[in-house]
C-alpha positions as CSV (number, residue, x, y, z in Angstrom):
1,M,-10.9,18.7,-7.0
2,V,-10.8,15.5,-5.0
3,K,-10.9,13.4,-8.2
4,A,-8.1,15.4,-9.7
5,S,-5.9,15.0,-6.6
6,V,-6.5,11.2,-6.5
7,F,-5.9,10.8,-10.2
8,L,-2.7,12.9,-9.9
9,M,-1.5,11.0,-7.0
10,V,-2.0,7.6,-8.7
11,V,-0.3,8.8,-11.9
12,L,2.6,10.2,-9.9
13,T,2.9,7.1,-7.8
14,V,3.2,4.9,-10.9
15,L,5.7,7.2,-12.6
16,V,7.9,7.5,-9.5
17,F,7.8,3.7,-9.0
18,I,8.8,3.1,-12.6
19,G,11.6,5.6,-12.3
20,M,12.9,4.1,-9.0
21,R,12.8,0.6,-10.4
22,W,14.6,1.7,-13.6
23,R,17.3,3.5,-11.5
24,E,17.8,0.6,-9.2
25,R,18.2,-1.8,-12.2
26,R,20.6,0.6,-13.9
27,M,22.7,1.0,-10.7
28,T,22.9,-2.8,-10.1
29,A,23.7,-3.6,-13.7
30,A,27.4,-2.9,-13.1
31,K,27.5,-5.1,-10.0
32,P,27.6,-8.9,-10.0
33,A,24.1,-10.4,-9.7
34,V,23.1,-11.3,-6.2
35,R,20.1,-13.6,-5.9
36,I,17.6,-12.6,-3.2
37,G,14.8,-14.7,-1.9
38,W,11.2,-14.4,-3.0
39,L,10.1,-12.7,0.2
40,A,13.0,-10.2,0.1
41,G,12.1,-9.3,-3.4
42,K,8.4,-8.8,-2.5
43,R,9.4,-6.6,0.4
44,A,11.8,-4.5,-1.7
45,S,8.9,-4.0,-4.2
46,F,6.5,-3.0,-1.4
47,D,9.1,-0.6,0.0
48,R,9.4,1.0,-3.5
49,W,5.6,1.4,-3.8
50,V,5.4,3.0,-0.3
51,T,8.3,5.4,-1.1
52,A,6.7,6.2,-4.5
53,A,3.4,6.9,-2.8
54,A,5.0,9.2,-0.2
55,I,6.8,11.2,-2.9
56,A,3.6,11.4,-4.9
57,A,1.7,12.6,-1.9
58,V,4.2,15.4,-1.3
59,G,4.2,16.3,-5.0
60,T,0.5,16.4,-5.2
61,T,0.2,18.5,-2.2
62,L,2.8,21.0,-3.5
63,L,1.3,21.1,-7.0
64,L,-2.4,21.5,-6.1
65,G,-1.6,23.7,-3.1
66,G,0.4,26.0,-5.3
67,L,-2.4,26.1,-7.8
68,H,-4.8,26.9,-5.0
69,W,-2.7,29.8,-3.7
70,L,-2.2,31.2,-7.2
71,R,-6.0,31.3,-7.5
72,V,-6.3,33.0,-4.0
73,W,-3.7,35.6,-4.9
74,R,-5.4,36.4,-8.2
75,G,-8.6,37.0,-6.4
């Protein structure tokens, strides 16, 4: 079960990160391009990874916790 939760968390983190990056690029496509520094770009990427990991942790907890309680209720 630990391997499944780690695998699910990694997959969800990558998918959420890709979705957040896609959404950010789509939202900024209509605005004029603003150049940011190298460090600011790396920090924004790091912030996206941390946010994606937090969302993935909550999603993994809800999904696997829900499956656990379904198994408990079934007996």
